[in-house]
gemmi code that builds the backbone of each chain (N, CA, C; Angstrom):
import gemmi

chains = {
    "A": [
        ("GLY", (5.049, -7.825, -12.739), (4.649, -8.333, -11.385), (3.282, -8.937, -11.343)),
        ("ALA", (2.985, -9.531, -10.297), (1.696, -10.408, -10.254), (0.519, -9.598, -10.516)),
        ("VAL", (-0.392, -10.222, -11.053), (-1.675, -9.517, -11.609), (-2.929, -10.224, -10.986)),
        ("VAL", (-3.703, -9.497, -10.360), (-5.048, -9.995, -9.855), (-6.114, -9.265, -10.590)),
        ("SER", (-6.944, -9.975, -11.154), (-7.975, -9.545, -11.963), (-9.348, -9.618, -11.350)),
        ("GLN", (-10.133, -8.574, -11.244), (-11.350, -8.534, -10.494), (-12.540, -8.088, -11.480)),
        ("HIS", (-13.523, -8.855, -11.560), (-14.646, -8.474, -12.434), (-16.152, -8.578, -11.711)),
        ("PRO", (-16.892, -7.929, -12.029), (-16.934, -6.872, -12.959), (-16.318, -5.567, -12.281)),
        ("SER", (-16.056, -4.559, -13.014), (-15.426, -3.273, -12.564), (-16.575, -2.484, -11.919)),
        ("TRP", (-17.766, -2.587, -12.328), (-18.887, -1.920, -11.899), (-20.075, -2.711, -12.083)),
        ("VAL", (-21.133, -2.634, -11.478), (-22.268, -3.320, -11.462), (-23.485, -2.441, -10.724)),
        ("ILE", (-24.467, -2.446, -11.610), (-25.779, -1.783, -10.950), (-26.813, -2.836, -10.959)),
        ("CYS", (-27.489, -2.911, -9.696), (-28.558, -4.067, -9.661), (-29.668, -3.602, -8.862)),
        ("LYS", (-30.791, -4.115, -9.042), (-32.079, -3.906, -8.089), (-31.991, -4.508, -6.805)),
        ("SER", (-32.542, -3.743, -5.899), (-32.730, -4.270, -4.550), (-33.338, -5.740, -4.509)),
        ("GLY", (-32.504, -6.534, -3.765), (-33.053, -7.840, -3.576), (-32.408, -8.976, -4.387)),
        ("THR", (-31.766, -8.373, -5.381), (-30.972, -9.421, -6.288), (-29.706, -9.641, -5.722)),
        ("SER", (-28.951, -10.753, -6.206), (-27.495, -11.095, -5.687), (-26.723, -10.782, -6.878)),
        ("VAL", (-25.376, -10.411, -6.235), (-24.373, -10.008, -7.161), (-23.097, -10.822, -6.995)),
        ("LYS", (-22.406, -11.394, -8.010), (-21.230, -12.147, -7.792), (-20.086, -11.266, -8.268)),
        ("ILE", (-19.061, -11.222, -7.504), (-17.795, -10.587, -7.822), (-16.739, -11.609, -7.834)),
        ("GLU", (-15.765, -11.579, -9.004), (-14.797, -12.568, -9.083), (-13.435, -12.041, -8.874)),
        ("CYS", (-12.601, -12.627, -8.217), (-11.112, -12.307, -8.106), (-10.217, -13.423, -8.526)),
        ("ARG", (-9.431, -13.120, -9.418), (-8.580, -14.083, -9.811), (-7.072, -13.751, -9.924)),
        ("SER", (-6.273, -14.662, -9.521), (-4.933, -14.320, -9.610), (-4.407, -15.017, -10.977)),
        ("LEU", (-3.700, -14.220, -11.768), (-3.520, -14.591, -13.142), (-2.226, -15.484, -13.338)),
        ("ASP", (-1.166, -14.990, -12.601), (0.113, -15.480, -12.856), (0.779, -16.173, -11.506)),
        ("PHE", (0.042, -16.443, -10.567), (0.456, -16.963, -9.250), (-0.732, -17.642, -8.560)),
        ("GLN", (-0.354, -18.538, -7.687), (-1.336, -19.251, -6.849), (-1.525, -18.574, -5.442)),
        ("ALA", (-2.771, -18.167, -5.242), (-2.993, -17.442, -3.925), (-3.488, -18.371, -3.137)),
        ("THR", (-2.902, -18.590, -1.941), (-3.409, -19.394, -0.982), (-4.419, -18.699, -0.156)),
        ("THR", (-4.312, -17.380, 0.075), (-5.092, -16.464, 0.789), (-5.654, -15.346, -0.059)),
        ("MET", (-6.863, -15.179, 0.096), (-7.451, -13.906, -0.560), (-8.301, -13.162, 0.375)),
        ("PHE", (-8.164, -11.762, 0.384), (-8.879, -10.976, 1.198), (-9.994, -10.119, 0.420)),
        ("TRP", (-10.914, -9.880, 1.232), (-11.991, -9.053, 0.536), (-12.212, -7.800, 1.444)),
        ("TYR", (-12.417, -6.613, 0.790), (-12.633, -5.374, 1.607), (-13.627, -4.647, 1.045)),
        ("ARG", (-14.139, -3.666, 1.753), (-15.088, -2.709, 1.180), (-14.574, -1.315, 1.557)),
        ("GLN", (-15.008, -0.433, 0.711), (-14.607, 1.000, 0.972), (-15.806, 1.955, 0.682)),
        ("PHE", (-16.283, 2.686, 1.641), (-17.095, 3.658, 1.542), (-16.498, 4.912, 1.115)),
        ("PRO", (-17.130, 5.980, 0.612), (-16.445, 7.007, 0.019), (-15.845, 7.888, 1.237)),
        ("LYS", (-14.492, 8.248, 0.873), (-13.613, 9.051, 1.774), (-13.413, 8.190, 3.181)),
        ("GLN", (-13.554, 7.027, 3.083), (-12.982, 6.179, 4.279), (-12.123, 5.213, 3.733)),
        ("SER", (-11.234, 4.534, 4.762), (-10.190, 3.702, 4.489), (-10.813, 2.248, 4.192)),
        ("LEU", (-9.964, 1.513, 3.494), (-10.448, 0.201, 3.315), (-10.749, -0.540, 4.723)),
        ("MET", (-11.955, -1.355, 4.572), (-12.230, -2.189, 5.716), (-12.267, -3.632, 5.382)),
        ("LEU", (-11.451, -4.584, 6.080), (-11.398, -5.832, 5.760), (-12.652, -6.634, 6.149)),
        ("MET", (-13.263, -7.276, 5.056), (-14.528, -8.020, 5.479), (-14.217, -9.468, 5.913)),
        ("ALA", (-13.423, -10.076, 5.062), (-13.165, -11.589, 5.371), (-11.799, -11.893, 4.723)),
        ("THR", (-11.301, -12.965, 5.243), (-10.182, -13.636, 4.685), (-10.539, -15.028, 4.420)),
        ("SER", (-10.130, -15.388, 2.999), (-10.422, -16.820, 2.575), (-9.227, -17.571, 2.348)),
        ("ASN", (-9.151, -18.687, 2.680), (-8.037, -19.560, 2.411), (-8.625, -20.768, 1.445)),
        ("GLU", (-7.890, -21.140, 0.506), (-8.296, -22.056, -0.524), (-8.654, -23.468, 0.079)),
        ("GLY", (-9.904, -23.801, -0.227), (-10.372, -24.998, 0.295), (-11.111, -24.996, 1.712)),
        ("SER", (-11.057, -23.991, 2.394), (-11.747, -23.933, 3.654), (-12.625, -22.704, 3.743)),
        ("LYS", (-13.453, -22.624, 4.863), (-14.506, -21.648, 5.003), (-13.639, -20.411, 5.293)),
        ("ALA", (-14.376, -19.228, 4.723), (-13.822, -17.824, 4.959), (-13.954, -17.476, 6.552)),
        ("THR", (-13.096, -16.613, 6.960), (-13.073, -16.050, 8.308), (-13.570, -14.644, 8.109)),
        ("TYR", (-14.650, -14.316, 8.675), (-15.306, -13.004, 8.584), (-14.990, -12.062, 9.749)),
        ("GLU", (-14.795, -10.818, 9.512), (-14.574, -9.881, 10.553), (-15.830, -9.564, 11.148)),
        ("GLN", (-15.650, -9.052, 12.546), (-16.920, -8.891, 13.339), (-17.778, -7.861, 12.587)),
        ("GLY", (-18.937, -8.061, 12.699), (-19.848, -7.220, 12.095), (-20.207, -7.394, 10.527)),
        ("VAL", (-19.534, -8.483, 9.888), (-19.919, -8.658, 8.603), (-20.700, -9.999, 8.637)),
        ("GLU", (-21.872, -9.856, 7.855), (-22.810, -11.095, 7.871), (-22.310, -12.054, 6.744)),
        ("LYS", (-22.102, -13.247, 7.353), (-21.528, -14.171, 6.432), (-22.456, -14.952, 5.545)),
        ("ASP", (-23.764, -14.776, 5.869), (-24.971, -15.342, 5.159), (-25.246, -14.290, 3.998)),
        ("LYS", (-24.841, -13.083, 4.100), (-25.055, -11.910, 3.244), (-24.008, -12.012, 2.279)),
        ("PHE", (-22.749, -12.040, 2.655), (-21.527, -11.934, 1.804), (-20.785, -13.259, 1.721)),
        ("LEU", (-21.279, -14.107, 0.751), (-20.818, -15.463, 0.785), (-19.515, -15.352, -0.180)),
        ("ILE", (-18.451, -15.998, 0.430), (-17.187, -16.054, -0.143), (-16.857, -17.581, -0.406)),
        ("ASN", (-16.387, -17.705, -1.675), (-15.978, -19.081, -1.998), (-14.627, -18.983, -2.551)),
        ("HIS", (-13.770, -19.969, -2.148), (-12.288, -19.877, -2.616), (-11.930, -21.372, -2.925)),
        ("ALA", (-12.490, -21.791, -4.148), (-12.547, -23.307, -4.383), (-11.086, -23.563, -5.059)),
        ("SER", (-10.542, -22.496, -5.644), (-9.285, -22.883, -6.217), (-8.132, -21.880, -6.002)),
        ("LEU", (-6.947, -22.335, -6.068), (-5.845, -21.374, -5.964), (-5.819, -20.081, -6.569)),
        ("THR", (-6.714, -20.031, -7.571), (-6.406, -18.838, -8.439), (-7.958, -17.971, -8.515)),
        ("LEU", (-8.942, -18.489, -7.857), (-10.088, -17.847, -7.851), (-11.034, -17.702, -6.552)),
        ("SER", (-11.258, -16.693, -6.358), (-12.249, -16.440, -5.052), (-13.378, -15.644, -5.432)),
        ("THR", (-14.494, -15.841, -4.973), (-15.695, -15.024, -5.352), (-16.532, -14.576, -4.094)),
        ("LEU", (-16.988, -13.258, -4.206), (-17.693, -12.680, -3.211), (-19.200, -12.604, -3.970)),
        ("THR", (-20.171, -13.111, -3.178), (-21.441, -13.021, -3.662), (-22.248, -12.145, -2.598)),
        ("VAL", (-22.829, -11.004, -2.954), (-23.682, -10.246, -2.227), (-24.965, -10.565, -2.406)),
        ("THR", (-25.587, -11.258, -1.380), (-27.001, -11.796, -1.608), (-28.149, -10.864, -1.106)),
        ("SER", (-29.222, -10.787, -1.866), (-30.267, -9.892, -1.658), (-29.708, -8.530, -1.248)),
        ("ALA", (-29.136, -7.995, -2.253), (-28.601, -6.703, -2.088), (-29.406, -5.602, -1.655)),
        ("HIS", (-29.176, -4.560, -0.911), (-29.836, -3.435, -0.520), (-28.995, -2.185, -0.734)),
        ("PRO", (-29.684, -0.984, -0.982), (-28.908, 0.150, -1.226), (-27.747, 0.447, -0.287)),
        ("GLU", (-27.893, 0.010, 0.963), (-26.665, 0.222, 1.900), (-25.550, -0.644, 1.742)),
        ("ASP", (-25.667, -1.636, 0.732), (-24.487, -2.391, 0.321), (-23.840, -1.678, -0.795)),
        ("SER", (-24.229, -0.752, -1.276), (-23.658, 0.145, -2.377), (-22.068, 0.572, -1.812)),
        ("SER", (-21.211, 0.009, -2.533), (-19.703, 0.447, -1.938), (-18.907, -0.068, -2.986)),
        ("PHE", (-17.719, 0.255, -2.625), (-16.565, -0.305, -3.643), (-15.872, -1.499, -2.975)),
        ("TYR", (-15.763, -2.580, -3.648), (-15.227, -3.808, -3.143), (-14.044, -4.060, -3.850)),
        ("ILE", (-13.002, -4.504, -3.004), (-11.635, -4.824, -3.519), (-11.219, -6.190, -3.102)),
        ("CYS", (-10.618, -6.999, -3.887), (-9.948, -8.053, -3.333), (-8.624, -8.072, -3.380)),
        ("SER", (-7.961, -8.883, -2.692), (-6.433, -8.834, -2.652), (-5.992, -10.376, -2.606)),
        ("ALA", (-4.889, -10.684, -3.097), (-4.494, -12.039, -3.027), (-2.955, -12.015, -2.588)),
        ("GLN", (-2.678, -13.035, -1.824), (-1.359, -13.301, -1.350), (-0.843, -14.686, -1.815)),
        ("GLY", (0.447, -14.652, -2.195), (0.932, -15.884, -2.908), (1.202, -16.985, -1.811)),
        ("GLN", (1.537, -18.149, -2.260), (1.887, -19.194, -1.347), (3.184, -18.836, -0.491)),
        ("GLY", (3.194, -19.408, 0.628), (4.332, -19.128, 1.635), (3.935, -18.412, 2.879)),
        ("SER", (4.767, -17.638, 3.334), (4.484, -16.962, 4.720), (3.871, -15.559, 4.380)),
        ("THR", (3.509, -14.964, 5.461), (2.873, -13.714, 5.512), (3.783, -12.568, 5.114)),
        ("ASN", (5.014, -12.936, 4.709), (5.908, -12.010, 4.143), (5.735, -11.671, 2.793)),
        ("GLU", (4.818, -12.416, 2.105), (4.573, -12.176, 0.842), (3.723, -10.778, 0.569)),
        ("LYS", (4.054, -10.269, -0.469), (3.327, -9.156, -0.863), (1.775, -9.291, -1.279)),
        ("LEU", (1.095, -8.436, -1.014), (-0.361, -8.374, -1.286), (-0.541, -7.742, -2.578)),
        ("PHE", (-1.343, -8.382, -3.473), (-1.643, -7.875, -4.952), (-3.188, -7.669, -5.005)),
        ("PHE", (-3.573, -6.397, -5.336), (-4.945, -6.011, -5.445), (-5.513, -6.121, -6.666)),
        ("GLY", (-6.799, -6.440, -6.594), (-7.673, -6.283, -7.881), (-7.992, -4.833, -8.150)),
        ("SER", (-8.574, -4.574, -9.233), (-8.900, -3.107, -9.558), (-10.165, -2.635, -9.021)),
        ("GLY", (-10.888, -3.642, -8.312), (-12.019, -3.084, -7.568), (-13.406, -3.254, -8.317)),
        ("THR", (-14.489, -3.216, -7.550), (-15.726, -3.376, -8.127), (-16.653, -2.338, -7.389)),
        ("GLN", (-17.293, -1.312, -8.272), (-18.116, -0.453, -7.743), (-19.505, -0.967, -7.784)),
        ("LEU", (-20.231, -1.232, -6.694), (-21.594, -1.662, -6.716), (-22.534, -0.700, -6.281)),
        ("SER", (-23.484, -0.535, -7.111), (-24.652, 0.452, -6.937), (-25.981, -0.403, -6.887)),
        ("VAL", (-26.594, -0.428, -5.733), (-27.804, -1.084, -5.523), (-29.063, -0.107, -5.615)),
        ("LEU", (-30.028, -0.147, -6.599), (-30.936, 0.718, -6.577), (-32.147, 0.405, -5.776)),
    ],
    "B": [
        ("LYS", (-5.530, -5.046, 19.910), (-5.525, -5.099, 18.449), (-4.863, -3.986, 17.919)),
        ("GLN", (-4.243, -4.300, 16.609), (-3.394, -3.409, 15.998), (-4.222, -2.055, 15.419)),
        ("GLU", (-3.705, -1.073, 15.658), (-4.338, 0.151, 15.037), (-3.211, 1.071, 14.268)),
        ("VAL", (-3.690, 1.412, 13.055), (-2.675, 2.182, 12.224), (-3.186, 3.437, 11.930)),
        ("THR", (-2.397, 4.477, 12.208), (-2.838, 5.979, 11.917), (-1.945, 6.523, 11.027)),
        ("GLN", (-2.336, 7.460, 10.167), (-1.727, 8.018, 9.188), (-1.857, 9.605, 9.287)),
        ("ILE", (-0.671, 10.404, 9.419), (-0.805, 11.778, 9.450), (0.144, 12.325, 8.469)),
        ("PRO", (-0.226, 13.465, 7.722), (-1.595, 14.055, 8.003), (-2.675, 13.220, 7.138)),
        ("ALA", (-4.095, 13.676, 7.300), (-5.076, 13.026, 6.589), (-5.032, 13.702, 5.226)),
        ("ALA", (-4.734, 14.901, 5.101), (-4.628, 15.516, 3.812), (-3.370, 16.341, 3.708)),
        ("LEU", (-2.906, 16.525, 2.570), (-1.601, 17.376, 2.149), (-1.708, 17.851, 0.864)),
        ("SER", (-1.476, 19.132, 0.781), (-1.422, 19.734, -0.451), (0.075, 20.579, -0.657)),
        ("VAL", (0.711, 20.361, -1.795), (2.094, 20.798, -1.955), (2.319, 21.272, -3.257)),
        ("PRO", (3.094, 22.366, -3.491), (3.383, 22.760, -4.938), (4.322, 21.750, -5.603)),
        ("GLU", (4.177, 21.653, -6.918), (4.922, 20.725, -7.522), (6.485, 21.000, -7.410)),
        ("GLY", (7.276, 19.916, -7.270), (8.781, 20.023, -7.049), (9.030, 19.724, -5.658)),
        ("GLU", (8.301, 19.901, -4.727), (8.545, 19.977, -3.322), (8.649, 18.446, -2.903)),
        ("ASN", (9.551, 18.166, -1.870), (9.911, 17.123, -1.294), (8.748, 16.820, -0.144)),
        ("LEU", (8.161, 15.701, 0.171), (7.409, 15.703, 1.107), (7.402, 14.193, 1.880)),
        ("VAL", (6.923, 14.269, 3.008), (7.034, 13.062, 4.010), (5.526, 12.681, 4.354)),
        ("LEU", (5.125, 11.442, 4.222), (3.866, 10.992, 4.743), (4.293, 10.028, 6.020)),
        ("ASN", (3.342, 10.048, 6.911), (3.684, 9.213, 8.193), (2.559, 8.369, 8.524)),
        ("CYS", (3.106, 7.080, 8.974), (2.255, 6.007, 9.411), (2.826, 5.493, 10.809)),
        ("SER", (1.835, 5.365, 11.558), (2.259, 4.711, 12.961), (1.330, 3.598, 13.315)),
        ("PHE", (1.911, 2.589, 14.009), (1.092, 1.510, 14.341), (1.336, 0.967, 15.861)),
        ("THR", (0.462, 0.456, 16.622), (0.627, 0.341, 18.015), (1.171, -0.898, 18.439)),
        ("ASP", (1.148, -2.039, 17.492), (1.711, -3.296, 17.967), (2.909, -3.522, 16.980)),
        ("SER", (4.255, -3.533, 17.569), (5.347, -3.764, 16.859), (5.648, -5.182, 16.321)),
        ("ALA", (4.712, -6.155, 16.574), (4.843, -7.472, 16.268), (4.210, -7.714, 14.903)),
        ("ILE", (5.096, -7.107, 13.905), (4.618, -7.265, 12.416), (5.542, -8.002, 11.603)),
        ("TYR", (4.900, -8.480, 10.440), (5.792, -9.215, 9.531), (6.452, -8.365, 8.444)),
        ("ASN", (5.522, -7.280, 8.056), (6.015, -6.311, 7.041), (5.000, -5.139, 7.090)),
        ("LEU", (5.644, -4.035, 6.297), (4.674, -2.944, 6.149), (4.734, -2.480, 4.827)),
        ("GLN", (3.554, -2.138, 4.251), (3.429, -1.875, 2.789), (2.827, -0.620, 2.576)),
        ("TRP", (3.294, 0.038, 1.519), (2.668, 1.501, 1.157), (2.028, 1.263, -0.060)),
        ("PHE", (0.761, 1.805, -0.269), (-0.105, 1.663, -1.523), (-0.423, 3.086, -1.778)),
        ("ARG", (-0.790, 3.275, -2.990), (-1.464, 4.379, -3.583), (-2.765, 3.926, -4.135)),
        ("GLN", (-3.962, 4.916, -3.935), (-5.095, 4.571, -4.512), (-5.502, 5.977, -5.294)),
        ("ASP", (-6.025, 5.631, -6.483), (-6.469, 6.699, -7.268), (-8.037, 6.593, -7.177)),
        ("PRO", (-8.707, 7.753, -7.311), (-10.224, 7.555, -6.993), (-10.869, 6.626, -7.770)),
        ("GLY", (-11.728, 5.827, -7.262), (-12.646, 4.810, -7.711), (-11.711, 3.593, -8.324)),
        ("LYS", (-10.530, 3.478, -7.960), (-9.669, 2.576, -8.408), (-9.103, 1.509, -7.319)),
        ("GLY", (-8.540, 0.466, -7.708), (-7.936, -0.388, -6.620), (-6.588, 0.230, -6.163)),
        ("LEU", (-6.038, -0.542, -5.329), (-4.640, -0.203, -4.816), (-3.552, -0.660, -5.755)),
        ("THR", (-2.464, 0.313, -5.618), (-1.307, -0.053, -6.360), (-0.279, -0.176, -5.166)),
        ("SER", (0.493, -1.384, -5.209), (1.550, -1.535, -4.128), (2.779, -0.710, -4.528)),
        ("LEU", (3.296, 0.139, -3.569), (4.391, 0.986, -4.006), (5.734, 0.341, -3.342)),
        ("LEU", (5.695, -0.044, -2.206), (6.846, -0.377, -1.546), (6.510, -1.481, -0.364)),
        ("LEU", (7.220, -2.422, -0.090), (7.099, -3.498, 0.944), (8.255, -3.494, 1.694)),
        ("ILE", (8.150, -3.306, 3.069), (9.409, -3.408, 3.749), (9.229, -4.509, 4.815)),
        ("GLN", (10.064, -5.505, 4.760), (10.089, -6.555, 5.638), (10.455, -6.026, 7.220)),
        ("SER", (9.902, -6.805, 8.062), (10.226, -6.427, 9.397), (11.585, -6.367, 9.827)),
        ("SER", (12.518, -7.192, 9.024), (13.971, -7.064, 9.368), (14.702, -5.886, 8.724)),
        ("GLN", (13.956, -5.238, 7.772), (14.518, -4.055, 7.090), (14.339, -2.839, 7.676)),
        ("ARG", (15.133, -1.839, 7.144), (14.910, -0.470, 7.732), (14.416, 0.528, 6.798)),
        ("GLU", (14.654, 0.102, 5.519), (14.155, 1.056, 4.372), (13.990, 0.334, 3.070)),
        ("GLN", (13.321, 0.809, 2.117), (13.145, 0.316, 0.843), (13.034, 1.779, -0.103)),
        ("THR", (13.636, 1.534, -1.236), (13.601, 2.715, -2.198), (13.279, 2.286, -3.562)),
        ("SER", (12.262, 3.087, -4.118), (11.871, 2.872, -5.620), (11.767, 4.242, -6.367)),
        ("GLY", (12.588, 4.314, -7.246), (12.528, 5.696, -7.849), (12.629, 6.923, -7.042)),
        ("ARG", (11.588, 7.714, -6.976), (11.548, 8.877, -6.191), (10.882, 8.556, -4.705)),
        ("LEU", (10.774, 7.307, -4.531), (10.142, 6.953, -3.241), (11.167, 6.394, -2.371)),
        ("ASN", (10.922, 6.619, -1.016), (11.693, 5.995, -0.140), (10.930, 5.777, 1.078)),
        ("ALA", (10.880, 4.506, 1.446), (10.122, 4.158, 2.700), (10.980, 3.618, 3.988)),
        ("SER", (10.788, 4.095, 5.115), (11.521, 3.658, 6.185), (10.558, 3.138, 7.224)),
        ("LEU", (11.274, 2.249, 8.163), (10.494, 1.495, 9.072), (11.344, 1.353, 10.331)),
        ("ASP", (10.676, 1.912, 11.476), (11.251, 1.804, 12.746), (10.189, 1.059, 13.739)),
        ("LYS", (10.455, -0.254, 13.711), (9.525, -1.055, 14.434), (9.375, -0.925, 15.832)),
        ("SER", (10.517, -0.464, 16.403), (10.398, -0.318, 17.978), (9.660, 0.815, 18.147)),
        ("SER", (9.740, 1.894, 17.453), (8.797, 2.998, 17.729), (7.469, 3.117, 17.034)),
        ("GLY", (7.160, 1.998, 16.292), (5.795, 1.756, 15.559), (5.655, 2.932, 14.563)),
        ("ARG", (6.741, 3.237, 13.778), (6.511, 4.202, 12.713), (7.023, 3.853, 11.489)),
        ("SER", (6.450, 4.371, 10.443), (7.130, 4.271, 9.031), (6.918, 5.604, 8.391)),
        ("THR", (7.779, 5.946, 7.487), (7.530, 7.241, 6.724), (7.801, 6.911, 5.310)),
        ("LEU", (6.947, 7.541, 4.376), (7.081, 7.516, 2.850), (7.509, 8.823, 2.493)),
        ("TYR", (8.699, 8.937, 1.810), (9.294, 10.205, 1.488), (9.048, 10.271, -0.019)),
        ("ILE", (8.650, 11.247, -0.576), (8.442, 11.311, -2.107), (9.299, 12.655, -2.403)),
        ("ALA", (10.276, 12.510, -3.298), (11.121, 13.448, -3.682), (10.619, 14.165, -5.009)),
        ("ALA", (10.791, 15.258, -5.106), (10.468, 16.096, -6.299), (8.902, 15.776, -6.863)),
        ("SER", (8.104, 16.081, -5.968), (6.739, 15.729, -6.272), (6.209, 16.173, -7.469)),
        ("GLN", (5.333, 15.370, -8.207), (4.742, 15.738, -9.442), (3.212, 15.727, -9.530)),
        ("PRO", (2.389, 16.430, -10.209), (0.997, 16.329, -10.182), (0.444, 15.024, -10.174)),
        ("GLY", (1.136, 14.111, -10.996), (0.744, 12.755, -11.208), (0.871, 12.031, -9.769)),
        ("ASP", (1.446, 12.528, -8.773), (1.594, 11.792, -7.562), (0.396, 12.116, -6.718)),
        ("SER", (-0.499, 12.761, -7.171), (-1.810, 13.267, -6.474), (-2.703, 11.824, -6.392)),
        ("ALA", (-2.889, 11.522, -5.022), (-3.723, 10.196, -4.863), (-3.800, 10.182, -3.383)),
        ("THR", (-4.522, 9.094, -2.887), (-4.490, 8.648, -1.667), (-3.490, 7.698, -1.169)),
        ("TYR", (-2.761, 7.894, -0.207), (-1.523, 6.957, 0.037), (-1.819, 6.239, 1.484)),
        ("LEU", (-1.939, 5.027, 1.348), (-2.303, 4.105, 2.442), (-1.116, 3.202, 2.997)),
        ("CYS", (-1.028, 2.886, 4.131), (0.050, 2.131, 4.762), (-0.729, 0.845, 5.313)),
        ("ALA", (-0.134, -0.386, 5.225), (-0.782, -1.465, 5.814), (0.391, -2.321, 6.520)),
        ("VAL", (-0.017, -2.900, 7.604), (0.881, -3.623, 8.415), (0.503, -5.006, 8.383)),
        ("SER", (1.245, -5.878, 8.317), (0.883, -7.344, 8.237), (1.467, -7.970, 9.694)),
        ("GLY", (0.311, -8.463, 10.273), (0.542, -9.306, 11.568), (-0.238, -10.496, 11.217)),
        ("ASN", (-1.145, -11.021, 12.086), (-1.995, -12.027, 11.762), (-3.029, -11.784, 10.591)),
        ("GLN", (-3.065, -10.567, 10.316), (-3.800, -10.117, 9.052), (-3.322, -8.721, 8.863)),
        ("PHE", (-3.917, -8.293, 7.767), (-3.466, -6.920, 7.289), (-4.425, -5.759, 7.960)),
        ("TYR", (-3.630, -4.840, 8.490), (-4.429, -3.657, 9.102), (-3.953, -2.435, 8.164)),
        ("PHE", (-5.005, -1.752, 7.707), (-4.820, -0.500, 6.934), (-4.822, 0.714, 7.695)),
        ("GLY", (-3.991, 1.719, 7.304), (-4.211, 3.073, 7.922), (-5.346, 3.800, 7.318)),
        ("THR", (-5.617, 4.958, 7.780), (-6.810, 5.714, 7.438), (-6.452, 6.562, 6.039)),
        ("GLY", (-5.037, 6.484, 5.749), (-4.826, 7.186, 4.405), (-4.554, 8.631, 4.455)),
        ("THR", (-3.614, 9.164, 3.544), (-3.343, 10.483, 3.499), (-3.620, 10.828, 2.028)),
        ("SER", (-4.514, 11.879, 1.798), (-4.842, 12.382, 0.496), (-3.828, 13.298, 0.052)),
        ("LEU", (-2.945, 13.204, -0.940), (-2.184, 14.088, -1.507), (-2.579, 14.898, -2.712)),
        ("THR", (-2.281, 16.062, -2.596), (-2.629, 16.825, -3.946), (-1.298, 17.748, -4.372)),
        ("VAL", (-0.826, 17.425, -5.482), (0.444, 18.234, -5.899), (-0.211, 19.160, -6.861)),
        ("ILE", (0.107, 20.538, -6.576), (-0.308, 21.608, -7.437), (0.641, 22.009, -8.456)),
        ("PRO", (0.255, 21.926, -9.759), (1.193, 22.237, -10.806), (1.751, 23.792, -10.761)),
    ],
}
model = gemmi.Model(1)
for chain_id, residues in chains.items():
    chain = gemmi.Chain(chain_id)
    for i, (resn, *xyz) in enumerate(residues, 1):
        res = gemmi.Residue()
        res.name, res.seqid = resn, gemmi.SeqId(i, " ")
        for name, pos in zip(("N", "CA", "C"), xyz):
            atom = gemmi.Atom()
            atom.name, atom.element = name, gemmi.Element(name[0])
            atom.pos, atom.b_iso = gemmi.Position(*pos), 0.0
            res.add_atom(atom)
        chain.add_residue(res)
    model.add_chain(chain)
structure = gemmi.Structure()
structure.add_model(model)
structure.setup_entities()
């Protein structure tokens, strides 16, 4: 099956620093990638949808200047948490959808646990 | 706006039992519905995908059904095993993906 690689798996950083998370589709071209975050014992929350070559669409309440998303190629999307603070500590997961209609399956990365000290 | 609800929120069963997880959604205009499992601290694993034109999908001990008109889907797990313990999420695809709240399953040896 299709593989989505997400790195890093976990990261600890100091408050005020920026953290970049990568999401790669290894054996298919992903026209659309989604970024989610999950707080403990809560369901996934969609943060933004990114389409290759265009600006990401952010969900209400998600700060686009804080969570920078770049989808420069059909196999790579990045999420940069800028000036991270402890409240940004969360589990971040990306997913990728192949070319074609929205009938395509979603494939998920393994997630990134971010801890901001 | 689409709302996806899963019942029950938590379920504990002895090993070997058959069980059903429920997922309901408010807007029947969906493209597909997917069931996932999530192990603690890990990403999601896709289990089954049902297109909007389909009624059910089967994979091993798992069977998922879809009734668009009533806005419901069920995930049936036969002969449950301790390794099935995880959180199960359903997601519907419309203009975007909407996730349910999840059911935390514990299978007791």
